[in-house]
Steps between C-alpha positions, in 0.01 A plus 500: 500500500439393145602152408678477168323273259709312248433196289363218710417139430269289705566127502276253676655169598292226661624346819643155484308417815166684500424679825861506609591821691820682420606738772669828429376562150396852602850569635621651178839617626591152614412368153738739331843380397770625736710780363840373392823659603686706240843422641724222385616423850326210669283614783299311755253287308173365627433143403151396396353844436307387195224364722272723699486250782499649848721222638809642325452844652473427870583204713229287649585584859207641687538825692421495870328838521469478879875495567639846549765580245790723589629755247830443334793632701667760284768603748778295348407607152480866595858491620608451141208661321302768688205472257186310600260317277130548429252442221348172389683221680753755629665486160558875455739748651656833415192627315419787734860595538495606136139633494448631852385846393254365245333233712526649848122556502416145397619327816504613862843363580798721440821350366370141477833388355665576835219410741479153647175305543498561877545874451224508240255341740595722790460815290173377353344436841609842624357669189167322546472607862577860406241491221216348700227758563254412778251764391485362144461147628220591740324704235489199267400277789195699613405647161532191287232555235756513218688201640182293517429590140834370369469189716188408303686514169564167326825496297542296187630192681194464726284339231784275389556386856133416541506293182815323616347412837188375327704283266708363788186324615517299182849367591683683227870570520610852580727511195194485278379830643746698290227522235303724737754780455524653155748758374421798283678563173705772661609262774590234247704753309689589816565133572657460157723798563655348809821304462478132585768428750558286804615607844763313693390559857606319813241399759541819700451716192202289387336544838555875483340511157185327628484717809538820298229378265255497792605851593449636147162324458373646827578851381336431162183362661467808716549734202247311286239512772528866604492617138228245415701382202539850352869589500601858560815709532547380860489130418876463448566692821258283699648172383862587555430682829308210652760243401820513709654274238468774237570813706742368761647192326392307808585132553279265697539214744139372530152560368364666813743793495400569141139541608596714802710731283222538246247579773723768647548670167130494416433688825779753435508602133195471269178695498286230662659375821284230645579160646213339309676588174810320623305180565309533174822526297634204699202282398520621140865397483415151620238472224750606235757245615237227504392589147851416385778664306274618218315733736826609663650568159201714404556709814868538427427611145262764632766625742754505218270716291435741789872544567582530132261794467649672804820686420707439816352163590597308187837418661310261726400299193866453421584407858204277584181479297633399157699216656196395702288487181750264342576295811138437598429327169742223595421487871345189643128522561518277807743742664259783444225288653724422799579870533125577503442245774786644706349847461157374608641366824642841597290723722537873550378721781520875560729447797757330277542811285685683777305824460304482827173496311294337772606759759432778253152368418417452869599860576298626203194307611536641850514854366203428277297374796588808701396729218174311461433535872571872487269547205226304674544703818490824301181399321337388825591830665331682214190294552501566872534879466135562396372266767713677757360839402147363519575354840636840611183672378291241679704563811448876469129447453494280802697757698283795387195541727156436364216747528341307786830483680549873446154571635564283802832674565332843465224401744761366739693828476180698561413289800853549627466875459161497676644306789790740524264799487285343773803461720605859436148625570487307819819668606383842398207486739197725517703818482588444132132450425406819680779694329380390156152609604632837603660540153166444335250675727506872549264561794509477868292189501792315360734644758270398779465145371875475473541627853243263630661201327843589622375536846330170500798328347723628774265367763395847620140573596305699265418752771860571580570552135220752474598660821822617344298775342711639209569352158857626463664283764313196370620552145859536610475187712343311211780611269767377736329166537464465124871572450586232752273241335617580149867477596446159654282344226606659165823458302736791463344633182151473639605664831643795316183538295269466799713732703476759231124457482472534878700818490273629231205412709649675799562807291147469363346486853726766639256796442245333733740497791 
């Protein structure tokens, strides 16, 4: 935005009292003359508006931020007028009834002119529960590299806050810290464009204005951090989506519920959904409030610029931000400081958000441990597979006989066969020996020796055997005895073979008979 440059004069006037501090000199809108009415009818006049003193704007009564405030009961009013109020100080109504089609995408609430504060809250909580995505939350929780990066970012107020805390050690008043915040020429130009006006707000409306200010600053701090100060096309969406004041026209009863609502929306809507970002924005908001209304005004001017450059969101400037930019210039600094202290005393836990985050994280950690155990078991099984195969090969080698063992077993088998053969031979008797001799020898000498041996073996005298005279009867007798011995001592196969051989021998000796 280009600032129009006209003829300017710079006049330097020395102070009557050197070193005297004048507060609010950078609040250009408050220094402007109030716009006069063009009607001749007398309207409500504000007495003592020539001075920029804060005492004429708000009463000196201190707010008790710890006492829960109940929203205004609109039942009696709705009986006569069904329209409900919203906007800065609940001063607006009927806007969306005329422009519902044009601004339906700006806010989440439908028909705000006919929706009570209780219905708005009920619908908002239901929409947040429906929008919450456990997978998105767990992904940002366990893969938080990008989140850790934005957490390290230092926004523009960090350095100013450090300087303020350093100067507080020198016992300086907080009002003197307005010089730490400077406005650009563009911001000064915007301040001069605002209309200087006062707001007649009762205590309930004033309290709602301060509460909503916390809500808007929380959303702005989150947006500034996640974009690292570089605004983009999503900046307007982030701010209005994270602020229930801007998208649901929410009203508040205490500071704690503001923080709870902001935490829920951070974990439901934007790109980065992490509880650490909630707490970081919470601490940033405290710093801004402690820096005073100059720092708060600078934030509001930045929000005003973001909304002004976004086509559907500029209506929120008319409903809230422009009035906040004018009102904050006349707000009391001590009330902002008290609001910061009240915000510091509030604590927030994941259980208070009502999204069952602790149970969800515990279940995710359990699943992660099980997966880790499965992976470890799988890797260990892979490592054990080669060792198992080597053990199996060792077992096979141990089971396979060695050469010495094989030789021993062979010798044992041979000895066993020898012993068996000895037993068989002992059963066969001398007749089998004589028969084998008869198969080899071809002369009568062999026949005679066989006859002699058989005779001796049967216990007959040699003379009686010779006295038989002929060879034929002896051979037949020997054959019968051999058959008897072979049948008793040999297995079936051997008996058949021997029997056949005996028959052959009988047939071979038959010509001698």
